[in-house]
C-alpha positions in Angstrom: 132.2 -80.8 -3.0 132.0 -83.4 -0.2 130.1 -86.6 -0.5 128.0 -88.3 2.2 126.7 -91.8 2.8 124.0 -92.4 5.5 123.4 -95.8 6.9 119.8 -96.0 8.3 119.2 -96.5 12.0 117.5 -99.8 12.7 114.6 -100.9 14.9 115.2 -101.0 18.7 113.5 -103.9 20.5 111.2 -104.3 17.5 110.2 -100.6 17.4 111.1 -99.2 14.0 112.0 -95.5 14.0 110.3 -93.1 11.7 111.8 -92.2 8.4 113.2 -89.0 9.7 114.8 -90.7 12.7 116.4 -93.3 10.5 118.3 -90.6 8.7 115.9 -88.8 6.3 116.2 -85.5 8.2 119.9 -85.6 7.8 119.7 -86.6 4.1 117.3 -83.8 3.2 119.4 -81.3 5.0 122.6 -82.2 3.2 120.8 -82.4 -0.2 119.6 -78.8 0.4 123.2 -77.5 0.4 125.1 -80.0 -1.7 122.5 -81.4 -4.1 121.0 -84.9 -4.5 124.0 -86.4 -6.2 126.2 -85.8 -3.1 124.1 -87.7 -0.6 123.0 -91.4 -0.5 121.1 -93.2 2.2 121.0 -97.1 2.4 120.1 -99.7 4.9 122.7 -102.1 6.4 121.0 -104.9 4.4 122.1 -103.2 1.1 125.7 -103.6 2.2 125.4 -107.4 1.8 125.3 -107.1 -2.0 128.2 -106.6 -4.4 128.1 -102.8 -4.6 130.8 -100.9 -2.8 130.4 -97.3 -1.7 132.7 -94.3 -1.4 132.0 -91.1 0.6 133.9 -88.4 2.4 131.6 -88.6 5.4 129.9 -91.8 6.5 127.0 -91.5 9.0 125.8 -94.6 10.8 122.5 -94.5 12.6 122.3 -96.2 16.0 121.3 -98.9 16.7 122.9 -100.7 13.9 123.9 -104.3 13.0 126.7 -103.1 10.8 129.8 -105.3 11.0 133.5 -105.0 10.3 133.0 -106.9 7.1 130.2 -104.4 6.0 132.5 -101.5 6.7 135.2 -102.9 4.3 132.7 -102.3 1.5 132.8 -98.5 2.2 135.6 -96.2 1.4 135.3 -93.1 3.7 137.4 -90.3 5.2 135.5 -89.7 8.4 132.9 -91.7 10.3 130.1 -90.3 12.5 127.5 -92.1 14.6 124.1 -90.5 15.1 120.7 -91.0 16.6 117.5 -88.9 16.8 116.5 -90.3 20.1 115.2 -88.0 22.8 117.3 -89.6 25.5 120.5 -88.0 26.9 122.4 -91.3 26.9 123.1 -93.6 23.9 120.9 -96.7 23.6 123.2 -99.0 21.7 120.8 -101.9 21.4 122.3 -104.7 19.2 125.1 -102.4 17.9 128.7 -103.6 18.1 129.7 -100.8 20.5 133.3 -101.9 20.8 133.8 -101.9 17.1 132.2 -98.5 16.5 133.9 -96.8 19.4 137.3 -98.1 18.1 136.8 -96.4 14.8 135.3 -93.0 15.7 134.7 -90.5 18.5 132.2 -88.5 16.6 128.6 -88.7 17.7 125.7 -86.5 16.7 122.3 -86.0 18.4 119.6 -83.4 18.1 120.9 -81.6 21.2 123.9 -81.8 23.4 124.9 -80.5 26.8 128.4 -79.5 28.0 128.2 -81.9 31.0 127.9 -85.0 28.9 131.6 -85.8 29.3 134.3 -86.5 26.7 133.4 -90.1 25.7 132.6 -88.6 22.3 133.1 -85.4 20.3 129.5 -84.5 20.5 127.8 -82.8 17.6 124.3 -81.7 16.7 121.9 -82.9 13.9 119.5 -81.0 11.7 115.9 -81.3 12.7 112.8 -81.6 10.5 111.3 -78.2 9.6 107.5 -77.8 9.3 106.6 -76.3 6.0 103.4 -74.9 7.7 105.7 -72.6 9.7 107.0 -70.9 6.5 103.5 -70.5 5.2 102.3 -69.0 8.5 105.2 -66.6 8.7 104.8 -65.4 5.1 101.1 -64.9 5.5 101.3 -63.0 8.7 104.2 -60.8 7.4 101.8 -59.6 4.7 99.7 -58.0 7.4 102.6 -57.0 9.6 101.4 -59.1 12.5 104.8 -60.3 13.6 107.1 -57.3 13.4 104.6 -54.7 14.5 105.8 -53.7 18.0 102.6 -51.7 18.6 100.2 -54.5 17.8 98.1 -55.5 20.8 98.7 -59.0 22.1 95.8 -59.7 24.4 97.2 -62.8 26.1 100.1 -62.9 28.6 101.2 -66.5 27.9 100.2 -69.5 25.9 100.9 -73.2 25.6 99.5 -76.1 23.5 100.8 -79.6 23.9 100.4 -83.2 25.0 100.2 -83.6 28.8 101.8 -87.1 28.8 105.6 -86.7 28.3 108.7 -88.2 29.8 110.6 -85.2 31.0 110.4 -84.5 34.8 112.0 -82.1 37.1 112.3 -81.6 40.9 109.7 -79.4 42.5 110.2 -79.3 46.3 112.1 -82.6 46.1 109.3 -84.3 44.1 109.8 -85.3 40.5 106.9 -83.9 38.5 105.9 -83.5 34.9 107.0 -80.0 34.1 104.2 -79.3 31.7 101.5 -80.3 34.2 103.3 -78.4 37.1 103.4 -75.2 35.1 99.8 -75.3 34.2 98.8 -76.2 37.7 100.6 -73.1 39.0 98.9 -70.9 36.3 95.5 -72.3 37.3 96.1 -71.3 41.0 96.6 -67.6 40.2 94.5 -64.9 38.5 97.3 -62.4 37.6 98.2 -63.5 34.1 96.0 -64.5 31.2 96.5 -67.8 29.4 95.4 -69.4 26.1 95.7 -73.0 24.8 95.9 -76.1 26.9 96.3 -79.9 26.5 95.3 -82.0 23.5 94.8 -85.7 23.7 97.2 -87.6 21.4 96.7 -91.1 22.6 94.9 -93.4 25.1 97.5 -92.6 27.8 96.6 -88.9 27.5 92.9 -89.7 27.7 93.5 -91.6 30.9 95.5 -88.7 32.2 92.5 -86.4 31.6 90.2 -88.7 33.5 92.5 -88.7 36.5 93.5 -85.1 36.4 92.7 -82.8 39.3 89.8 -80.4 39.0 92.1 -77.4 38.7 93.4 -78.8 35.3 90.1 -79.6 33.8 89.7 -76.2 32.0 93.0 -76.8 30.2 91.8 -79.8 28.2 90.7 -78.8 24.7 87.3 -79.9 23.7 88.1 -80.4 20.1 91.4 -82.1 20.6 94.5 -81.0 18.7 94.4 -77.7 16.8 95.8 -77.3 13.3 99.1 -75.6 12.9 97.7 -72.3 11.8 95.4 -72.0 14.8 98.3 -73.0 17.1 100.6 -70.4 15.5 97.8 -67.8 15.9 97.8 -68.5 19.7 101.4 -67.5 19.8 100.9 -64.4 17.6 98.3 -63.1 20.1 100.5 -63.8 23.1 103.3 -61.8 24.7 105.1 -65.0 25.8 105.1 -68.7 25.1 105.6 -71.6 27.5 108.2 -73.9 25.9 108.7 -76.7 28.6 110.5 -79.9 27.8 108.5 -82.8 26.5 110.4 -86.0 25.8 113.6 -83.9 25.3 114.8 -80.6 26.6 114.1 -78.9 23.3 111.0 -78.7 21.2 109.9 -77.2 17.9 108.0 -74.7 20.0 111.2 -72.8 20.7 111.6 -71.8 17.1 107.9 -71.4 16.4 107.5 -68.9 19.3 110.4 -66.9 18.1 108.9 -66.6 14.6 105.5 -65.6 16.2 107.2 -62.8 18.1 106.5 -64.3 21.6 109.2 -64.6 24.2 109.9 -68.3 25.0 109.9 -69.3 28.6 111.9 -72.5 28.8 113.9 -74.9 30.9 117.5 -73.8 31.3 119.2 -73.8 27.9 122.4 -72.0 28.9 124.5 -75.1 28.7 122.8 -76.7 25.7 123.8 -76.7 22.0 121.6 -77.2 18.9 122.5 -77.0 15.3 120.2 -74.0 14.9 121.3 -72.0 17.9 118.7 -70.1 20.0 119.0 -66.5 21.0 119.7 -67.2 24.7 119.6 -63.6 25.9 116.1 -63.2 24.4 114.6 -66.1 26.3 113.7 -66.8 29.9 115.5 -69.8 31.3 113.8 -71.5 34.2 115.8 -73.1 37.0 114.8 -76.5 38.1 111.8 -76.2 40.5 111.4 -72.5 39.8 107.8 -71.1 39.7 106.5 -70.5 36.2 104.7 -67.4 37.6 108.1 -65.9 38.2 109.1 -66.8 34.7 106.1 -65.1 33.1 106.8 -62.0 35.2 110.4 -61.9 34.0 109.4 -62.4 30.4 106.8 -59.6 30.5 109.4 -57.4 32.1 111.9 -58.2 29.4 109.4 -57.3 26.8 108.8 -54.0 28.5 112.4 -53.2 29.2 113.6 -54.3 25.7 110.9 -53.5 23.2 113.0 -54.7 20.3 113.8 -58.1 21.8 111.4 -60.1 19.7 112.7 -58.5 16.5 116.3 -59.1 17.6 115.3 -62.8 18.3 113.9 -63.1 14.8 116.9 -61.5 13.2 119.2 -63.9 15.1 117.3 -67.0 13.9 117.0 -65.7 10.3 120.8 -65.8 10.1 120.4 -69.6 9.8 117.0 -70.1 8.3 114.5 -68.5 5.9 111.1 -68.3 7.4 111.9 -71.4 9.4 113.1 -73.4 6.4 116.6 -74.6 5.5 118.0 -72.4 2.7 121.2 -73.0 0.8 121.7 -69.2 0.6 122.1 -69.2 4.4 125.7 -70.5 4.5 126.2 -70.0 8.2 124.1 -73.1 9.1 125.9 -75.6 6.8 129.2 -74.0 7.9 128.3 -74.7 11.5 127.4 -78.3 10.7 130.5 -79.0 8.6 132.8 -77.5 11.2 131.8 -80.0 13.7 132.1 -83.1 11.4 135.3 -82.0 9.8 137.2 -81.4 13.0 136.8 -85.1 14.2 
């Protein structure tokens, strides 16, 4: 059985990452399959003591202040760098880039694209799974609300999310927030029904609401953010789900909509990899600047032409998960992870 040591990612410009981003997501994932004794997670500061460490796979979170002297205290077979940042590029911060790049070419992120180049052997990380998803799926399976192909879904499409995000795309040569652009297009037509809207997560979002055009005002939720079960219910009652980028190309919404039996309408994922793969043929991939109205139309047509598509999507995702949760019985997922780290 392999052993793993994770060195926590450190603060970047004084901003400390969350526990999951420091390495907890990776730690919990590995413990699920190999048990707690096989995985350890420590900070760089712990390496200054007298204790030495031994592991088959050493994972170092970026940014890091780890030094050559620190690495001498660790016996390892393979070294992998990782970060849970949303950015495409690596933000090294105070890391000793030259040192780390001279030791390994293995780098893991939550998602990768095949046009990132060959600077590293890119790999993908496990993401945090929401336990509320498993509860929602189990509860709705009791009433056959997910697999029932004949159940009426009254809404054509749905979306719930924060309006203030970093991801932008070109629409008629103008960079625009893709979430805002899609809802503006929906507000300008009367053909397709919609549920959900924007919730206000912070002061920046509240300022956005104050400055938003009149056409977007109906999309701001009066009660703020919905709980997960209400959010999941929106997708259960919708034929399709908008899954636009937020701060990264992917979002948890991709997986949640699949479990709710709604067809995801997303930015183009054809050249993207994630550790838990998505059923690409069962989704609608939007080209940059493409009208979301066309996307909804294509998704509804897919649902009509392929009545089993949502069940096929769910069967695909359940090859890797159990009701949205990591499961040591699903060997395909850990096999996928280990294949990428063992080949480096």
